[in-house]
A tleap script that builds the chain and sets N, CA, C and O, in Angstrom:
source leaprc.protein.ff14SB
mol = sequence {
  NMET LYS GLU LYS ALA ASP LYS TYR LEU ASP
  ASP LEU ALA ASN LYS VAL ILE LYS ARG THR
  THR VAL GLN SER PRO SER PHE ASN PHE THR
  ALA ALA VAL MET SER GLN VAL GLU VAL LEU
  ASN LYS LYS GLN THR ILE VAL TYR LYS PRO
  LEU ILE SER LYS THR ILE TRP VAL LEU ILE
  SER VAL GLY PHE LEU ALA ILE ILE ILE TYR
  ALA LEU PHE SER GLY ASN LYS VAL GLU SER
  THR SER TRP LEU ASN GLU MET ASP PHE SER
  ALA LEU THR ASN THR LEU SER SER PHE LYS
  LEU SER LYS THR VAL MET TYR ALA VAL VAL
  PHE PHE GLY PHE MET ILE CYS ILE GLN ILE
  PRO LEU LEU LYS ASN TYR PHE ASP LYS ARG
  LEU GLU CMET
}
set mol.1.N position { -27.096 52.449 44.260 }
set mol.1.CA position { -26.135 52.664 43.220 }
set mol.1.C position { -26.071 51.470 42.269 }
set mol.1.O position { -25.907 51.629 41.059 }
set mol.2.N position { -26.204 50.280 42.836 }
set mol.2.CA position { -26.166 49.075 42.027 }
set mol.2.C position { -27.364 49.053 41.089 }
set mol.2.O position { -27.243 48.652 39.931 }
set mol.3.N position { -28.522 49.484 41.586 }
set mol.3.CA position { -29.714 49.490 40.745 }
set mol.3.C position { -29.562 50.484 39.599 }
set mol.3.O position { -30.009 50.223 38.482 }
set mol.4.N position { -28.937 51.615 39.877 }
set mol.4.CA position { -28.734 52.634 38.852 }
set mol.4.C position { -27.808 52.105 37.741 }
set mol.4.O position { -28.046 52.351 36.559 }
set mol.5.N position { -26.757 51.379 38.134 }
set mol.5.CA position { -25.831 50.796 37.159 }
set mol.5.C position { -26.532 49.724 36.336 }
set mol.5.O position { -26.333 49.633 35.124 }
set mol.6.N position { -27.357 48.908 37.003 }
set mol.6.CA position { -28.096 47.872 36.280 }
set mol.6.C position { -29.062 48.485 35.280 }
set mol.6.O position { -29.189 47.995 34.158 }
set mol.7.N position { -29.752 49.569 35.684 }
set mol.7.CA position { -30.700 50.235 34.794 }
set mol.7.C position { -29.965 50.835 33.605 }
set mol.7.O position { -30.443 50.763 32.473 }
set mol.8.N position { -28.793 51.432 33.864 }
set mol.8.CA position { -28.008 52.024 32.780 }
set mol.8.C position { -27.592 50.946 31.775 }
set mol.8.O position { -27.704 51.151 30.567 }
set mol.9.N position { -27.107 49.790 32.274 }
set mol.9.CA position { -26.692 48.700 31.388 }
set mol.9.C position { -27.880 48.141 30.611 }
set mol.9.O position { -27.754 47.790 29.438 }
set mol.10.N position { -29.027 48.062 31.269 }
set mol.10.CA position { -30.226 47.566 30.604 }
set mol.10.C position { -30.649 48.511 29.478 }
set mol.10.O position { -30.980 48.065 28.380 }
set mol.11.N position { -30.635 49.816 29.754 }
set mol.11.CA position { -30.982 50.799 28.720 }
set mol.11.C position { -29.989 50.749 27.558 }
set mol.11.O position { -30.380 50.827 26.393 }
set mol.12.N position { -28.719 50.619 27.880 }
set mol.12.CA position { -27.695 50.540 26.842 }
set mol.12.C position { -27.900 49.307 25.965 }
set mol.12.O position { -27.789 49.386 24.741 }
set mol.13.N position { -28.198 48.169 26.590 }
set mol.13.CA position { -28.431 46.944 25.829 }
set mol.13.C position { -29.649 47.093 24.935 }
set mol.13.O position { -29.625 46.648 23.787 }
set mol.14.N position { -30.723 47.714 25.439 }
set mol.14.CA position { -31.926 47.923 24.619 }
set mol.14.C position { -31.624 48.808 23.417 }
set mol.14.O position { -32.102 48.525 22.318 }
set mol.15.N position { -30.834 49.888 23.597 }
set mol.15.CA position { -30.484 50.780 22.490 }
set mol.15.C position { -29.682 50.046 21.418 }
set mol.15.O position { -29.926 50.211 20.223 }
set mol.16.N position { -28.722 49.233 21.864 }
set mol.16.CA position { -27.884 48.493 20.912 }
set mol.16.C position { -28.731 47.499 20.129 }
set mol.16.O position { -28.550 47.346 18.921 }
set mol.17.N position { -29.641 46.832 20.799 }
set mol.17.CA position { -30.499 45.852 20.127 }
set mol.17.C position { -31.425 46.539 19.139 }
set mol.17.O position { -31.659 46.008 18.053 }
set mol.18.N position { -31.959 47.706 19.484 }
set mol.18.CA position { -32.864 48.420 18.580 }
set mol.18.C position { -32.132 48.941 17.350 }
set mol.18.O position { -32.715 48.975 16.266 }
set mol.19.N position { -30.880 49.344 17.483 }
set mol.19.CA position { -30.129 49.892 16.356 }
set mol.19.C position { -29.737 48.826 15.336 }
set mol.19.O position { -29.678 49.100 14.138 }
set mol.20.N position { -29.474 47.627 15.809 }
set mol.20.CA position { -29.014 46.586 14.883 }
set mol.20.C position { -30.161 46.105 14.023 }
set mol.20.O position { -31.316 46.072 14.450 }
set mol.21.N position { -29.823 45.735 12.815 }
set mol.21.CA position { -30.836 45.205 11.900 }
set mol.21.C position { -30.723 43.689 11.868 }
set mol.21.O position { -29.699 43.113 12.234 }
set mol.22.N position { -31.784 43.071 11.428 }
set mol.22.CA position { -31.786 41.614 11.311 }
set mol.22.C position { -30.950 41.247 10.093 }
set mol.22.O position { -31.196 41.719 8.983 }
set mol.23.N position { -29.978 40.413 10.320 }
set mol.23.CA position { -29.110 40.011 9.218 }
set mol.23.C position { -29.644 38.730 8.604 }
set mol.23.O position { -30.086 37.828 9.315 }
set mol.24.N position { -29.604 38.657 7.308 }
set mol.24.CA position { -30.040 37.440 6.622 }
set mol.24.C position { -28.881 36.944 5.767 }
set mol.24.O position { -28.084 37.735 5.263 }
set mol.25.N position { -28.801 35.649 5.612 }
set mol.25.CA position { -27.701 35.101 4.818 }
set mol.25.C position { -27.902 35.404 3.336 }
set mol.25.O position { -28.991 35.786 2.907 }
set mol.26.N position { -26.852 35.230 2.578 }
set mol.26.CA position { -26.931 35.490 1.145 }
set mol.26.C position { -27.875 34.492 0.481 }
set mol.26.O position { -28.299 33.513 1.095 }
set mol.27.N position { -28.194 34.759 -0.780 }
set mol.27.CA position { -29.175 33.954 -1.507 }
set mol.27.C position { -28.738 32.498 -1.633 }
set mol.27.O position { -29.555 31.594 -1.455 }
set mol.28.N position { -27.488 32.261 -1.930 }
set mol.28.CA position { -27.012 30.887 -2.136 }
set mol.28.C position { -26.207 30.374 -0.935 }
set mol.28.O position { -25.274 29.589 -1.104 }
set mol.29.N position { -26.555 30.803 0.241 }
set mol.29.CA position { -25.833 30.402 1.452 }
set mol.29.C position { -25.892 28.889 1.660 }
set mol.29.O position { -24.868 28.258 1.922 }
set mol.30.N position { -27.077 28.312 1.545 }
set mol.30.CA position { -27.240 26.871 1.767 }
set mol.30.C position { -26.434 26.079 0.746 }
set mol.30.O position { -25.777 25.098 1.094 }
set mol.31.N position { -26.482 26.500 -0.501 }
set mol.31.CA position { -25.733 25.786 -1.541 }
set mol.31.C position { -24.228 25.864 -1.284 }
set mol.31.O position { -23.506 24.890 -1.494 }
set mol.32.N position { -23.763 27.025 -0.830 }
set mol.32.CA position { -22.331 27.182 -0.552 }
set mol.32.C position { -21.896 26.291 0.611 }
set mol.32.O position { -20.837 25.664 0.563 }
set mol.33.N position { -22.715 26.243 1.642 }
set mol.33.CA position { -22.384 25.398 2.802 }
set mol.33.C position { -22.410 23.928 2.409 }
set mol.33.O position { -21.512 23.170 2.775 }
set mol.34.N position { -23.435 23.522 1.665 }
set mol.34.CA position { -23.549 22.116 1.277 }
set mol.34.C position { -22.421 21.700 0.334 }
set mol.34.O position { -21.973 20.554 0.387 }
set mol.35.N position { -21.962 22.589 -0.512 }
set mol.35.CA position { -20.846 22.234 -1.396 }
set mol.35.C position { -19.579 21.985 -0.580 }
set mol.35.O position { -18.789 21.099 -0.906 }
set mol.36.N position { -19.390 22.766 0.477 }
set mol.36.CA position { -18.232 22.536 1.337 }
set mol.36.C position { -18.386 21.245 2.128 }
set mol.36.O position { -17.402 20.544 2.361 }
set mol.37.N position { -19.602 20.924 2.542 }
set mol.37.CA position { -19.846 19.672 3.272 }
set mol.37.C position { -19.583 18.486 2.359 }
set mol.37.O position { -18.991 17.495 2.789 }
set mol.38.N position { -20.014 18.572 1.108 }
set mol.38.CA position { -19.789 17.474 0.174 }
set mol.38.C position { -18.305 17.264 -0.078 }
set mol.38.O position { -17.854 16.127 -0.219 }
set mol.39.N position { -17.552 18.336 -0.136 }
set mol.39.CA position { -16.106 18.207 -0.318 }
set mol.39.C position { -15.493 17.515 0.893 }
set mol.39.O position { -14.588 16.694 0.740 }
set mol.40.N position { -15.969 17.831 2.084 }
set mol.40.CA position { -15.445 17.187 3.290 }
set mol.40.C position { -15.837 15.724 3.359 }
set mol.40.O position { -15.075 14.902 3.868 }
set mol.41.N position { -17.029 15.384 2.848 }
set mol.41.CA position { -17.505 14.008 2.927 }
set mol.41.C position { -16.795 13.084 1.953 }
set mol.41.O position { -16.777 11.871 2.162 }
set mol.42.N position { -16.211 13.630 0.896 }
set mol.42.CA position { -15.504 12.773 -0.055 }
set mol.42.C position { -14.269 12.227 0.639 }
set mol.42.O position { -13.359 12.967 1.012 }
set mol.43.N position { -14.262 10.936 0.798 }
set mol.43.CA position { -13.144 10.319 1.496 }
set mol.43.C position { -12.172 9.719 0.490 }
set mol.43.O position { -12.520 9.420 -0.652 }
set mol.44.N position { -10.990 9.563 0.943 }
set mol.44.CA position { -9.995 8.924 0.101 }
set mol.44.C position { -10.188 7.421 0.211 }
set mol.44.O position { -10.233 6.871 1.311 }
set mol.45.N position { -10.300 6.774 -0.911 }
set mol.45.CA position { -10.466 5.333 -0.882 }
set mol.45.C position { -9.114 4.686 -0.624 }
set mol.45.O position { -8.080 5.129 -1.125 }
set mol.46.N position { -9.156 3.640 0.161 }
set mol.46.CA position { -7.944 2.909 0.480 }
set mol.46.C position { -7.829 1.774 -0.526 }
set mol.46.O position { -8.657 0.862 -0.548 }
set mol.47.N position { -6.824 1.837 -1.333 }
set mol.47.CA position { -6.615 0.823 -2.353 }
set mol.47.C position { -5.769 -0.280 -1.742 }
set mol.47.O position { -4.724 -0.029 -1.141 }
set mol.48.N position { -6.248 -1.516 -1.913 }
set mol.48.CA position { -5.516 -2.653 -1.381 }
set mol.48.C position { -4.243 -2.841 -2.195 }
set mol.48.O position { -4.284 -2.995 -3.415 }
set mol.49.N position { -3.142 -2.824 -1.512 }
set mol.49.CA position { -1.858 -3.030 -2.166 }
set mol.49.C position { -1.126 -4.106 -1.363 }
set mol.49.O position { -0.703 -3.854 -0.235 }
set mol.50.N position { -0.975 -5.297 -1.933 }
set mol.50.CA position { -0.351 -6.380 -1.176 }
set mol.50.C position { 1.110 -6.083 -0.859 }
set mol.50.O position { 1.792 -5.371 -1.596 }
set mol.51.N position { 1.566 -6.638 0.243 }
set mol.51.CA position { 2.951 -6.436 0.644 }
set mol.51.C position { 3.919 -7.094 -0.329 }
set mol.51.O position { 4.985 -6.556 -0.630 }
set mol.52.N position { 3.529 -8.266 -0.812 }
set mol.52.CA position { 4.357 -8.978 -1.782 }
set mol.52.C position { 3.574 -9.027 -3.083 }
set mol.52.O position { 2.479 -9.587 -3.133 }
set mol.53.N position { 4.129 -8.445 -4.131 }
set mol.53.CA position { 3.416 -8.367 -5.404 }
set mol.53.C position { 3.376 -9.735 -6.082 }
set mol.53.O position { 4.071 -10.670 -5.684 }
set mol.54.N position { 2.542 -9.821 -7.119 }
set mol.54.CA position { 2.389 -11.095 -7.830 }
set mol.54.C position { 3.688 -11.515 -8.507 }
set mol.54.O position { 4.011 -12.702 -8.550 }
set mol.55.N position { 4.421 -10.564 -9.027 }
set mol.55.CA position { 5.679 -10.929 -9.691 }
set mol.55.C position { 6.683 -11.515 -8.699 }
set mol.55.O position { 7.420 -12.441 -9.035 }
set mol.56.N position { 6.711 -10.986 -7.501 }
set mol.56.CA position { 7.618 -11.534 -6.481 }
set mol.56.C position { 7.174 -12.937 -6.091 }
set mol.56.O position { 8.013 -13.820 -5.912 }
set mol.57.N position { 5.854 -13.158 -5.955 }
set mol.57.CA position { 5.363 -14.502 -5.651 }
set mol.57.C position { 5.748 -15.479 -6.755 }
set mol.57.O position { 6.123 -16.617 -6.471 }
set mol.58.N position { 5.660 -15.048 -8.006 }
set mol.58.CA position { 6.051 -15.914 -9.123 }
set mol.58.C position { 7.537 -16.227 -9.042 }
set mol.58.O position { 7.936 -17.375 -9.238 }
set mol.59.N position { 8.363 -15.225 -8.757 }
set mol.59.CA position { 9.803 -15.463 -8.635 }
set mol.59.C position { 10.125 -16.408 -7.475 }
set mol.59.O position { 10.991 -17.275 -7.601 }
set mol.60.N position { 9.437 -16.244 -6.358 }
set mol.60.CA position { 9.654 -17.145 -5.216 }
set mol.60.C position { 9.256 -18.566 -5.583 }
set mol.60.O position { 9.974 -19.513 -5.263 }
set mol.61.N position { 8.116 -18.723 -6.254 }
set mol.61.CA position { 7.650 -20.054 -6.659 }
set mol.61.C position { 8.615 -20.699 -7.639 }
set mol.61.O position { 8.942 -21.879 -7.509 }
set mol.62.N position { 9.070 -19.929 -8.621 }
set mol.62.CA position { 10.016 -20.472 -9.599 }
set mol.62.C position { 11.315 -20.870 -8.912 }
set mol.62.O position { 11.868 -21.929 -9.210 }
set mol.63.N position { 11.804 -20.051 -8.009 }
set mol.63.CA position { 13.023 -20.385 -7.284 }
set mol.63.C position { 12.861 -21.637 -6.434 }
set mol.63.O position { 13.751 -22.488 -6.393 }
set mol.64.N position { 11.726 -21.747 -5.759 }
set mol.64.CA position { 11.464 -22.929 -4.932 }
set mol.64.C position { 11.382 -24.182 -5.798 }
set mol.64.O position { 11.950 -25.218 -5.453 }
set mol.65.N position { 10.677 -24.086 -6.919 }
set mol.65.CA position { 10.586 -25.229 -7.835 }
set mol.65.C position { 11.952 -25.586 -8.414 }
set mol.65.O position { 12.262 -26.765 -8.587 }
set mol.66.N position { 12.762 -24.590 -8.711 }
set mol.66.CA position { 14.100 -24.862 -9.238 }
set mol.66.C position { 14.941 -25.607 -8.212 }
set mol.66.O position { 15.677 -26.528 -8.568 }
set mol.67.N position { 14.843 -25.226 -6.959 }
set mol.67.CA position { 15.595 -25.926 -5.905 }
set mol.67.C position { 15.116 -27.364 -5.771 }
set mol.67.O position { 15.931 -28.275 -5.626 }
set mol.68.N position { 13.804 -27.579 -5.817 }
set mol.68.CA position { 13.260 -28.942 -5.709 }
set mol.68.C position { 13.693 -29.785 -6.905 }
set mol.68.O position { 14.114 -30.930 -6.737 }
set mol.69.N position { 13.594 -29.230 -8.103 }
set mol.69.CA position { 13.990 -29.982 -9.305 }
set mol.69.C position { 15.482 -30.291 -9.269 }
set mol.69.O position { 15.889 -31.396 -9.625 }
set mol.70.N position { 16.291 -29.346 -8.850 }
set mol.70.CA position { 17.729 -29.580 -8.739 }
set mol.70.C position { 18.015 -30.693 -7.732 }
set mol.70.O position { 18.860 -31.551 -7.984 }
set mol.71.N position { 17.327 -30.685 -6.607 }
set mol.71.CA position { 17.557 -31.709 -5.583 }
set mol.71.C position { 17.118 -33.082 -6.065 }
set mol.71.O position { 17.740 -34.087 -5.723 }
set mol.72.N position { 16.053 -33.135 -6.856 }
set mol.72.CA position { 15.557 -34.428 -7.324 }
set mol.72.C position { 16.414 -35.017 -8.440 }
set mol.72.O position { 16.642 -36.227 -8.461 }
set mol.73.N position { 16.885 -34.205 -9.352 }
set mol.73.CA position { 17.560 -34.723 -10.536 }
set mol.73.C position { 19.081 -34.667 -10.480 }
set mol.73.O position { 19.735 -35.113 -11.423 }
set mol.74.N position { 19.651 -34.150 -9.440 }
set mol.74.CA position { 21.113 -34.094 -9.389 }
set mol.74.C position { 21.640 -35.139 -8.423 }
set mol.74.O position { 21.019 -35.446 -7.405 }
set mol.75.N position { 22.800 -35.677 -8.768 }
set mol.75.CA position { 23.488 -36.586 -7.871 }
set mol.75.C position { 22.855 -37.961 -7.796 }
set mol.75.O position { 21.937 -38.295 -8.545 }
set mol.76.N position { 23.377 -38.746 -6.866 }
set mol.76.CA position { 22.923 -40.112 -6.660 }
set mol.76.C position { 21.685 -40.094 -5.779 }
set mol.76.O position { 21.624 -39.353 -4.798 }
set mol.77.N position { 20.715 -40.899 -6.123 }
set mol.77.CA position { 19.468 -40.931 -5.352 }
set mol.77.C position { 19.713 -41.428 -3.926 }
set mol.77.O position { 19.058 -40.961 -2.993 }
set mol.78.N position { 20.622 -42.344 -3.747 }
set mol.78.CA position { 20.899 -42.882 -2.423 }
set mol.78.C position { 21.562 -41.814 -1.552 }
set mol.78.O position { 21.261 -41.706 -0.363 }
set mol.79.N position { 22.447 -41.042 -2.133 }
set mol.79.CA position { 23.134 -40.008 -1.370 }
set mol.79.C position { 22.184 -38.906 -0.918 }
set mol.79.O position { 22.355 -38.346 0.165 }
set mol.80.N position { 21.183 -38.589 -1.740 }
set mol.80.CA position { 20.299 -37.482 -1.390 }
set mol.80.C position { 19.405 -37.808 -0.197 }
set mol.80.O position { 18.970 -36.898 0.508 }
set mol.81.N position { 19.121 -39.090 0.043 }
set mol.81.CA position { 18.277 -39.445 1.180 }
set mol.81.C position { 19.077 -39.997 2.347 }
set mol.81.O position { 18.512 -40.219 3.418 }
set mol.82.N position { 20.370 -40.225 2.176 }
set mol.82.CA position { 21.149 -40.849 3.248 }
set mol.82.C position { 21.342 -39.919 4.444 }
set mol.82.O position { 21.493 -40.407 5.564 }
set mol.83.N position { 21.344 -38.624 4.256 }
set mol.83.CA position { 21.530 -37.705 5.384 }
set mol.83.C position { 20.378 -37.800 6.368 }
set mol.83.O position { 20.553 -37.542 7.559 }
set mol.84.N position { 19.185 -38.172 5.870 }
set mol.84.CA position { 18.043 -38.321 6.764 }
set mol.84.C position { 18.206 -39.563 7.639 }
set mol.84.O position { 17.814 -39.570 8.806 }
set mol.85.N position { 18.783 -40.599 7.069 }
set mol.85.CA position { 19.001 -41.825 7.844 }
set mol.85.C position { 20.092 -41.643 8.896 }
set mol.85.O position { 20.067 -42.315 9.927 }
set mol.86.N position { 21.041 -40.754 8.657 }
set mol.86.CA position { 22.139 -40.549 9.590 }
set mol.86.C position { 21.775 -39.661 10.773 }
set mol.86.O position { 22.510 -39.629 11.761 }
set mol.87.N position { 20.685 -38.956 10.700 }
set mol.87.CA position { 20.298 -38.060 11.798 }
set mol.87.C position { 19.815 -38.877 12.993 }
set mol.87.O position { 19.141 -39.895 12.838 }
set mol.88.N position { 20.172 -38.411 14.179 }
set mol.88.CA position { 19.804 -39.110 15.403 }
set mol.88.C position { 18.645 -38.371 16.074 }
set mol.88.O position { 18.819 -37.280 16.618 }
set mol.89.N position { 17.471 -38.980 16.027 }
set mol.89.CA position { 16.280 -38.387 16.636 }
set mol.89.C position { 15.991 -38.953 18.023 }
set mol.89.O position { 14.942 -38.660 18.595 }
set mol.90.N position { 16.892 -39.752 18.571 }
set mol.90.CA position { 16.619 -40.396 19.855 }
set mol.90.C position { 16.495 -39.371 20.990 }
set mol.90.O position { 15.679 -39.558 21.893 }
set mol.91.N position { 17.276 -38.310 20.960 }
set mol.91.CA position { 17.188 -37.295 22.016 }
set mol.91.C position { 15.816 -36.625 21.993 }
set mol.91.O position { 15.236 -36.348 23.043 }
set mol.92.N position { 15.313 -36.372 20.819 }
set mol.92.CA position { 14.004 -35.743 20.689 }
set mol.92.C position { 12.885 -36.694 21.116 }
set mol.92.O position { 11.966 -36.289 21.829 }
set mol.93.N position { 12.956 -37.944 20.687 }
set mol.93.CA position { 11.899 -38.895 21.053 }
set mol.93.C position { 11.930 -39.218 22.541 }
set mol.93.O position { 10.874 -39.413 23.144 }
set mol.94.N position { 13.111 -39.280 23.148 }
set mol.94.CA position { 13.188 -39.541 24.588 }
set mol.94.C position { 12.602 -38.379 25.384 }
set mol.94.O position { 11.923 -38.591 26.389 }
set mol.95.N position { 12.859 -37.170 24.943 }
set mol.95.CA position { 12.336 -35.995 25.642 }
set mol.95.C position { 10.821 -35.924 25.509 }
set mol.95.O position { 10.120 -35.653 26.484 }
set mol.96.N position { 10.321 -36.165 24.312 }
set mol.96.CA position { 8.879 -36.070 24.097 }
set mol.96.C position { 8.113 -37.214 24.746 }
set mol.96.O position { 6.949 -37.036 25.106 }
set mol.97.N position { 8.725 -38.381 24.907 }
set mol.97.CA position { 8.013 -39.495 25.533 }
set mol.97.C position { 7.769 -39.241 27.019 }
set mol.97.O position { 6.786 -39.736 27.572 }
set mol.98.N position { 8.642 -38.481 27.673 }
set mol.98.CA position { 8.448 -38.185 29.093 }
set mol.98.C position { 7.599 -36.933 29.317 }
set mol.98.O position { 7.317 -36.577 30.461 }
set mol.99.N position { 7.198 -36.279 28.265 }
set mol.99.CA position { 6.419 -35.040 28.354 }
set mol.99.C position { 4.940 -35.383 28.474 }
set mol.99.O position { 4.377 -36.010 27.578 }
set mol.100.N position { 4.302 -34.976 29.580 }
set mol.100.CA position { 2.886 -35.263 29.819 }
set mol.100.C position { 2.127 -33.959 30.024 }
set mol.100.O position { 2.619 -33.043 30.682 }
set mol.101.N position { 0.936 -33.881 29.463 }
set mol.101.CA position { 0.062 -32.731 29.654 }
set mol.101.C position { -1.175 -33.169 30.421 }
set mol.101.O position { -1.718 -34.245 30.169 }
set mol.102.N position { -1.615 -32.350 31.344 }
set mol.102.CA position { -2.844 -32.667 32.063 }
set mol.102.C position { -4.036 -32.397 31.153 }
set mol.102.O position { -3.915 -31.721 30.131 }
set mol.103.N position { -5.183 -32.933 31.539 }
set mol.103.CA position { -6.390 -32.727 30.739 }
set mol.103.C position { -6.788 -31.255 30.713 }
set mol.103.O position { -7.283 -30.759 29.701 }
set mol.104.N position { -6.571 -30.563 31.819 }
set mol.104.CA position { -6.932 -29.148 31.882 }
set mol.104.C position { -6.125 -28.336 30.872 }
set mol.104.O position { -6.677 -27.488 30.171 }
set mol.105.N position { -4.830 -28.593 30.800 }
set mol.105.CA position { -3.986 -27.876 29.847 }
set mol.105.C position { -4.396 -28.222 28.421 }
set mol.105.O position { -4.445 -27.348 27.554 }
set mol.106.N position { -4.690 -29.492 28.179 }
set mol.106.CA position { -5.101 -29.913 26.842 }
set mol.106.C position { -6.410 -29.235 26.442 }
set mol.106.O position { -6.543 -28.766 25.312 }
set mol.107.N position { -7.376 -29.180 27.359 }
set mol.107.CA position { -8.640 -28.495 27.064 }
set mol.107.C position { -8.405 -27.005 26.811 }
set mol.107.O position { -9.028 -26.416 25.927 }
set mol.108.N position { -7.510 -26.401 27.585 }
set mol.108.CA position { -7.219 -24.975 27.400 }
set mol.108.C position { -6.590 -24.718 26.032 }
set mol.108.O position { -6.941 -23.744 25.366 }
set mol.109.N position { -5.676 -25.572 25.610 }
set mol.109.CA position { -5.029 -25.408 24.303 }
set mol.109.C position { -6.041 -25.584 23.180 }
set mol.109.O position { -6.045 -24.810 22.223 }
set mol.110.N position { -6.897 -26.595 23.286 }
set mol.110.CA position { -7.918 -26.829 22.255 }
set mol.110.C position { -8.901 -25.662 22.214 }
set mol.110.O position { -9.261 -25.190 21.136 }
set mol.111.N position { -9.335 -25.199 23.380 }
set mol.111.CA position { -10.275 -24.071 23.427 }
set mol.111.C position { -9.637 -22.801 22.864 }
set mol.111.O position { -10.286 -22.040 22.146 }
set mol.112.N position { -8.374 -22.579 23.191 }
set mol.112.CA position { -7.655 -21.411 22.671 }
set mol.112.C position { -7.559 -21.460 21.142 }
set mol.112.O position { -7.785 -20.454 20.470 }
set mol.113.N position { -7.228 -22.617 20.609 }
set mol.113.CA position { -7.167 -22.769 19.151 }
set mol.113.C position { -8.521 -22.575 18.504 }
set mol.113.O position { -8.629 -21.957 17.445 }
set mol.114.N position { -9.558 -23.104 19.141 }
set mol.114.CA position { -10.923 -22.945 18.624 }
set mol.114.C position { -11.332 -21.477 18.617 }
set mol.114.O position { -11.932 -21.005 17.651 }
set mol.115.N position { -11.014 -20.755 19.683 }
set mol.115.CA position { -11.372 -19.336 19.758 }
set mol.115.C position { -10.605 -18.510 18.722 }
set mol.115.O position { -11.154 -17.562 18.160 }
set mol.116.N position { -9.363 -18.854 18.470 }
set mol.116.CA position { -8.605 -18.148 17.432 }
set mol.116.C position { -9.241 -18.384 16.069 }
set mol.116.O position { -9.356 -17.458 15.266 }
set mol.117.N position { -9.656 -19.624 15.804 }
set mol.117.CA position { -10.294 -19.931 14.516 }
set mol.117.C position { -11.609 -19.175 14.347 }
set mol.117.O position { -11.992 -18.863 13.220 }
set mol.118.N position { -12.295 -18.881 15.422 }
set mol.118.CA position { -13.544 -18.114 15.336 }
set mol.118.C position { -13.245 -16.620 15.218 }
set mol.118.O position { -13.901 -15.921 14.446 }
set mol.119.N position { -12.278 -16.129 15.964 }
set mol.119.CA position { -12.031 -14.687 16.017 }
set mol.119.C position { -11.390 -14.128 14.756 }
set mol.119.O position { -11.628 -12.969 14.418 }
set mol.120.N position { -10.601 -14.898 14.064 }
set mol.120.CA position { -9.941 -14.379 12.861 }
set mol.120.C position { -10.958 -13.932 11.816 }
set mol.120.O position { -10.840 -12.811 11.321 }
set mol.121.N position { -11.962 -14.754 11.447 }
set mol.121.CA position { -12.949 -14.258 10.467 }
set mol.121.C position { -13.785 -13.096 11.005 }
set mol.121.O position { -14.123 -12.183 10.253 }
set mol.122.N position { -14.121 -13.120 12.298 }
set mol.122.CA position { -14.911 -12.023 12.857 }
set mol.122.C position { -14.137 -10.707 12.819 }
set mol.122.O position { -14.688 -9.675 12.438 }
set mol.123.N position { -12.879 -10.739 13.206 }
set mol.123.CA position { -12.073 -9.521 13.172 }
set mol.123.C position { -11.832 -9.046 11.744 }
set mol.123.O position { -11.795 -7.843 11.486 }
set mol.124.N position { -11.667 -9.987 10.817 }
set mol.124.CA position { -11.474 -9.600 9.417 }
set mol.124.C position { -12.711 -8.884 8.897 }
set mol.124.O position { -12.591 -7.851 8.238 }
set mol.125.N position { -13.896 -9.414 9.179 }
set mol.125.CA position { -15.131 -8.751 8.744 }
set mol.125.C position { -15.284 -7.388 9.404 }
set mol.125.O position { -15.707 -6.430 8.757 }
set mol.126.N position { -14.946 -7.292 10.674 }
set mol.126.CA position { -15.062 -6.022 11.395 }
set mol.126.C position { -14.183 -4.951 10.756 }
set mol.126.O position { -14.638 -3.834 10.506 }
set mol.127.N position { -12.927 -5.293 10.493 }
set mol.127.CA position { -12.024 -4.299 9.925 }
set mol.127.C position { -12.344 -4.006 8.463 }
set mol.127.O position { -12.124 -2.886 8.003 }
set mol.128.N position { -12.861 -4.994 7.720 }
set mol.128.CA position { -13.285 -4.718 6.345 }
set mol.128.C position { -14.435 -3.726 6.327 }
set mol.128.O position { -14.440 -2.799 5.516 }
set mol.129.N position { -15.415 -3.907 7.214 }
set mol.129.CA position { -16.545 -2.977 7.278 }
set mol.129.C position { -16.094 -1.603 7.760 }
set mol.129.O position { -16.612 -0.584 7.302 }
set mol.130.N position { -15.153 -1.568 8.664 }
set mol.130.CA position { -14.661 -0.294 9.196 }
set mol.130.C position { -13.914 0.499 8.125 }
set mol.130.O position { -13.991 1.727 8.093 }
set mol.131.N position { -13.198 -0.196 7.256 }
set mol.131.CA position { -12.464 0.481 6.197 }
set mol.131.C position { -13.368 0.891 5.042 }
set mol.131.O position { -13.000 1.765 4.257 }
set mol.132.N position { -14.558 0.272 4.920 }
set mol.132.CA position { -15.493 0.647 3.861 }
set mol.132.C position { -16.032 2.046 4.065 }
set mol.132.O position { -16.234 2.778 3.096 }
set mol.133.N position { -16.268 2.429 5.305 }
set mol.133.CA position { -16.890 3.719 5.593 }
set mol.133.C position { -16.042 4.839 5.211 }
set mol.133.O position { -16.427 5.994 5.391 }
savepdb mol mol.pdb
quit
């Protein structure tokens, strides 16, 4: 019975295959597909837009210069520097004088700083190339 069912399915499949015609794509099928591919390939360019615009940088610079000029030209010159003489740095110098680092820690800090100085340009180039694509 299984063989009879298999033969019936085989005959049915042969009839269906014989009845169907070979389908061919339209004349401009390739051009239509390629036009859609080209539309997909067009990427949006990422325009660099700084977080702080040039006008804001100019305003910050002008404000900073205004504060410096005001501090230099206003009041008595002795009074403007006297607050620095009145500050007591002895607590800071006493704490730092007793602070000791081992050579291993010092080498680790120097190596860490060196690796950061190397990795920043490498990562910048990597991400610049990645954003170009």
